[in-house]
C-alpha positions in Angstrom: 77.6 -22.1 -56.3 78.6 -19.5 -53.3 81.0 -21.0 -50.7 79.4 -23.0 -48.0 79.2 -21.2 -44.7 77.7 -22.9 -41.5 75.0 -21.4 -39.5 75.7 -20.7 -35.8 73.9 -22.8 -33.4 71.8 -20.1 -31.9 71.0 -18.8 -35.4 67.5 -17.6 -36.4 66.6 -19.7 -39.4 63.4 -19.4 -41.7 62.8 -22.4 -43.6 60.5 -22.3 -46.5 58.5 -25.6 -46.7 57.4 -27.2 -49.9 53.8 -27.2 -50.9 53.3 -30.8 -52.2 52.5 -33.3 -49.5 55.0 -35.8 -50.8 57.7 -33.4 -51.1 57.1 -32.2 -47.4 57.6 -35.9 -46.3 60.6 -36.0 -48.4 62.1 -32.9 -46.6 61.7 -34.5 -43.0 65.2 -35.8 -42.7 66.4 -32.4 -43.5 63.9 -30.8 -41.2 65.1 -33.2 -38.3 68.8 -32.6 -39.0 68.2 -28.7 -38.9 66.7 -28.9 -35.6 69.5 -31.0 -34.2 72.1 -28.5 -35.7 70.2 -25.3 -34.3 69.5 -26.8 -31.0 69.8 -23.4 -29.4 68.5 -21.5 -32.3 64.9 -20.4 -33.5 63.6 -22.3 -36.5 60.4 -20.8 -38.2 58.5 -22.5 -40.9 57.0 -20.6 -43.8 54.3 -22.9 -45.2 50.8 -23.3 -46.3 48.2 -23.8 -43.5 47.4 -27.5 -44.7 51.1 -28.6 -44.6 51.1 -28.0 -40.5 49.1 -31.1 -40.1 51.8 -33.3 -41.9 54.5 -31.8 -39.6 52.5 -31.7 -36.5 54.0 -33.3 -33.4 57.7 -33.6 -34.7 59.0 -30.9 -32.5 61.4 -29.6 -35.3 60.5 -25.9 -35.3 59.5 -23.1 -32.8 57.2 -20.7 -34.8 55.0 -20.7 -38.0 54.4 -18.1 -40.5 51.6 -19.0 -43.3 51.5 -17.8 -47.1 48.5 -15.7 -47.5 45.6 -16.7 -49.8 46.1 -15.8 -53.3 43.0 -13.6 -53.0 45.1 -11.2 -50.8 47.1 -10.1 -53.9 50.3 -8.5 -53.9 49.4 -6.2 -50.8 49.3 -9.7 -48.7 52.8 -10.4 -49.9 54.0 -7.0 -48.7 52.3 -7.5 -45.3 54.1 -11.1 -45.0 57.2 -9.7 -46.1 57.0 -6.9 -43.3 56.3 -9.7 -40.7 59.2 -11.8 -41.7 61.4 -8.5 -41.5 60.1 -7.8 -37.9 61.2 -11.5 -36.8 65.0 -10.6 -37.8 66.0 -14.0 -39.2 69.6 -14.5 -39.7 69.0 -16.7 -42.9 66.1 -18.4 -44.9 66.5 -21.8 -46.4 64.3 -22.2 -49.5 63.3 -25.7 -49.9 60.8 -24.3 -52.4 61.9 -23.4 -56.0 59.3 -20.6 -56.5 60.2 -17.0 -57.6 57.6 -15.9 -54.9 59.5 -17.4 -51.9 62.8 -15.6 -53.2 61.1 -12.5 -53.5 59.4 -12.2 -50.3 62.7 -13.3 -48.4 64.5 -10.6 -50.4 61.8 -7.9 -49.5 62.1 -9.0 -45.9 66.0 -8.2 -46.1 66.7 -11.7 -44.7 70.7 -11.4 -44.6 71.3 -14.8 -46.0 68.9 -16.2 -48.6 70.0 -19.8 -49.6 68.3 -21.7 -52.5 68.5 -23.0 -56.0 69.1 -20.4 -58.7 66.1 -21.4 -61.0 62.6 -19.8 -61.9 64.4 -16.5 -62.5 65.2 -15.9 -58.9 68.9 -16.2 -58.9 69.3 -12.3 -58.3 67.2 -12.5 -55.1 69.4 -15.0 -53.4 72.8 -14.5 -51.6 73.7 -18.3 -51.7 73.0 -19.8 -55.1 73.1 -23.7 -55.6 72.7 -24.8 -59.3 70.1 -27.6 -59.9 71.5 -30.7 -62.1 70.9 -29.9 -65.6 72.2 -31.4 -69.0 71.5 -29.6 -72.2 69.3 -27.0 -70.4 66.9 -29.7 -69.2 66.7 -30.8 -65.5 68.0 -34.2 -64.9 65.4 -36.5 -63.1 66.8 -37.0 -59.4 65.2 -37.3 -56.0 64.4 -34.2 -54.2 65.6 -35.8 -50.8 69.4 -35.2 -51.8 68.3 -32.0 -53.3 67.2 -30.6 -50.0 70.1 -32.3 -48.2 72.4 -30.2 -50.4 70.8 -27.0 -49.1 71.3 -28.1 -45.5 74.8 -29.1 -46.0 75.5 -25.9 -47.4 74.8 -24.2 -44.2 76.9 -26.7 -42.3 74.2 -29.0 -41.3 75.0 -32.7 -42.4 72.0 -35.0 -42.9 73.5 -38.5 -42.0 70.0 -40.2 -41.3 68.1 -39.8 -44.6 65.2 -42.1 -43.5 61.7 -40.3 -43.9 59.8 -39.9 -40.6 56.7 -38.5 -39.0 55.1 -37.8 -35.7 51.4 -38.3 -34.7 49.8 -36.1 -32.2 47.3 -37.1 -29.5 44.7 -35.1 -31.5 45.5 -37.0 -34.5 45.3 -40.3 -32.7 42.0 -39.5 -31.5 40.6 -38.4 -35.0 41.8 -41.7 -36.6 40.1 -43.6 -33.7 36.9 -41.8 -34.4 37.0 -42.5 -38.1 37.8 -46.2 -37.3 34.8 -46.4 -35.1 32.5 -44.5 -37.6 33.4 -46.5 -40.6 34.0 -49.7 -38.6 37.4 -50.8 -39.6 40.6 -51.5 -37.7 39.8 -54.3 -35.6 41.2 -56.6 -38.2 43.9 -56.3 -40.9 43.1 -53.7 -43.6 44.8 -52.2 -46.5 44.6 -48.6 -47.5 43.8 -47.9 -51.1 44.6 -44.0 -52.1 43.2 -44.1 -55.7 43.6 -40.1 -56.4 46.6 -37.9 -57.1 46.6 -34.0 -56.8 48.8 -33.7 -59.7 46.2 -34.7 -62.2 44.1 -37.6 -63.7 47.2 -39.0 -65.8 48.5 -40.2 -62.6 45.5 -42.4 -61.8 45.2 -46.1 -62.4 41.7 -46.8 -63.7 38.9 -47.1 -60.9 37.6 -50.5 -62.0 41.1 -51.9 -61.6 41.2 -50.6 -58.2 37.8 -52.2 -57.3 39.0 -55.5 -58.6 42.1 -55.2 -56.6 40.0 -54.5 -53.6 38.2 -57.9 -54.2 41.4 -59.7 -54.8 42.9 -58.5 -51.3 39.6 -59.6 -49.4 39.9 -62.9 -51.2 43.6 -63.8 -51.0 44.5 -61.9 -48.0 41.5 -61.5 -46.0 42.3 -57.9 -45.8 39.4 -55.1 -45.6 40.1 -52.5 -48.0 39.8 -48.7 -46.8 39.6 -46.1 -49.6 41.0 -42.8 -48.6 41.4 -39.5 -50.5 41.0 -35.7 -50.7 37.6 -34.1 -50.5 37.8 -33.5 -54.2 38.3 -37.2 -54.9 35.0 -38.4 -53.1 33.3 -39.4 -56.5 36.4 -41.5 -57.6 36.4 -43.0 -54.1 32.7 -43.7 -54.0 32.8 -45.2 -57.7 35.4 -47.8 -56.6 33.5 -48.7 -53.4 30.4 -49.2 -55.5 32.2 -51.4 -58.2 33.9 -53.7 -55.7 32.0 -56.8 -54.6 34.1 -57.1 -51.3 32.3 -54.1 -49.7 35.3 -52.0 -49.0 35.2 -48.9 -46.5 34.8 -45.6 -48.3 36.2 -43.0 -45.8 33.9 -40.1 -46.8 31.5 -38.3 -44.5 33.8 -37.9 -42.5 36.8 -38.4 -44.6 40.4 -38.4 -43.5 42.5 -35.2 -43.0 46.3 -35.0 -43.7 46.7 -35.4 -39.8 44.3 -38.3 -39.1 45.5 -40.0 -42.3 48.8 -40.5 -40.6 47.7 -43.2 -38.1 45.3 -44.7 -40.5 48.3 -45.5 -42.8 50.6 -46.4 -40.0 48.3 -49.1 -38.6 47.7 -50.6 -42.0 48.9 -53.9 -43.2 49.3 -52.5 -46.8 49.2 -49.2 -48.8 48.2 -49.2 -52.4 48.3 -45.8 -54.3 49.4 -44.0 -57.4 52.4 -41.8 -57.3 50.9 -39.4 -54.7 51.7 -37.6 -51.4 50.3 -40.3 -48.9 52.7 -42.7 -50.6 55.5 -41.4 -48.5 53.5 -41.9 -45.4 53.7 -45.6 -45.8 57.6 -45.0 -46.2 57.9 -43.0 -43.2 56.0 -45.5 -41.0 57.6 -48.6 -42.6 54.3 -49.9 -44.3 54.5 -52.1 -47.3 53.6 -50.0 -49.9 52.6 -50.7 -53.8 53.0 -47.6 -56.0 51.6 -47.5 -59.4 53.3 -45.2 -61.8 52.1 -43.8 -65.2 53.4 -40.5 -66.5 55.8 -39.5 -63.8 59.6 -40.3 -63.6 60.2 -42.3 -60.6 63.6 -40.9 -60.0 62.0 -37.5 -58.7 60.7 -39.1 -55.6 63.0 -42.1 -55.0 63.9 -42.8 -51.4 65.2 -46.6 -51.9 62.6 -47.7 -49.3 63.0 -51.4 -49.4 59.2 -51.9 -48.2 58.0 -50.5 -51.5 57.2 -52.1 -54.7 56.9 -49.8 -57.9 55.0 -50.7 -61.0 55.7 -49.0 -64.2 55.6 -50.1 -67.7 57.7 -48.6 -70.8 55.7 -46.7 -73.3 57.0 -44.8 -76.3 55.3 -41.5 -75.0 56.5 -41.5 -71.3 57.3 -40.6 -68.7 55.6 -37.4 -70.1 55.1 -35.6 -66.8 51.8 -34.2 -68.1 48.5 -33.9 -65.9 46.1 -35.1 -68.3 47.0 -37.8 -71.1 46.4 -36.6 -74.6 46.3 -40.2 -76.0 44.9 -43.4 -74.4 46.5 -43.6 -71.0 48.4 -46.5 -72.0 51.0 -46.0 -69.4 48.4 -46.9 -66.8 46.0 -49.2 -68.6 48.9 -51.4 -69.4 49.2 -52.4 -65.8 46.9 -55.2 -65.0 45.3 -56.0 -61.9 47.1 -59.5 -61.8 50.5 -57.7 -62.1 49.4 -55.5 -59.1 48.4 -58.6 -57.1 51.6 -60.5 -57.9 53.6 -57.5 -56.8 51.5 -57.3 -53.4 52.2 -61.1 -52.9 56.0 -60.6 -53.3 55.9 -57.6 -51.1 54.1 -59.1 -48.4 56.1 -62.2 -48.3 59.4 -60.5 -48.4 58.0 -58.3 -45.2 56.8 -61.8 -43.5 60.5 -63.3 -44.2 62.2 -60.3 -42.8 59.9 -60.4 -39.7 60.5 -64.2 -39.3 64.4 -63.8 -39.7 64.8 -60.8 -37.5 67.5 -58.1 -37.7 71.0 -59.1 -38.8 73.5 -59.3 -36.0 75.8 -56.3 -35.6 79.5 -57.0 -36.6 
């Protein structure tokens, strides 16, 4: 690893933002720390357009650049590199691991290019950090300290590693319209996020989500609000149709990554697979039940006390596969009863903490 060298407080920094929703939220402690450290500098984010909604309102950056659509081909990347070169950044911090982000930074002739030496891009970087490996394999570990190491390398400590998100006035208004349209929010509700962009292997069976909706209504008087991406509409509708308790299905209109923030923030509970919006619950302090199947919990661990994590041991996992080539035993082995019991303990713990209040400072 190259020797650490701090950035000047007035430096012009480009930050390559992760693509996955969950990883973006996991990066928020670093993004907040960078803003504090570079109070007199210029921070520009390079990101996919949809990521903008997740970070909206936080005030951690000054400018935005966007990755071109894949249809633009190599010429679009050349144009982006030219735009970045004209911005005259002093350094780029690559929170992404891709070869592409290293290449564009190199072509833009950014003087310092800080990132992890992986995916064949080591030669494109000036500051190379080594990922944690054993016997040539990546060791499972949370990306939060992984990102923090990059910030610390440029002299930016990250003392507060709590996830955090902001909500804009436009997002508040969009969430209010959703609540009015779908008629929820006046009484306690639970958000159910049954999909996962990673792949079907991450998804708990739809019929079990439906039964869990009924249990939440019966035991806790909680209306269930089913949310998801546009491509998950059929899954959401199938769960709503199978449940007897009449859960709300947020399609037509559905949530966006922006409006979903206040919808989750105001919920009594979030139930989801290992998917990006799980970290919305963490950032807003919402009790969260996460159901894990083929993925290793260590990759996204934040030690959030308000989260219950369900996962069973199977001989074939955690396999990290997008689709299961066998019988999906890692997910089918988790019963509705187990999930209901985990929710009971989670909500009781939250209520106990609320009654006791914060511990007195010493």
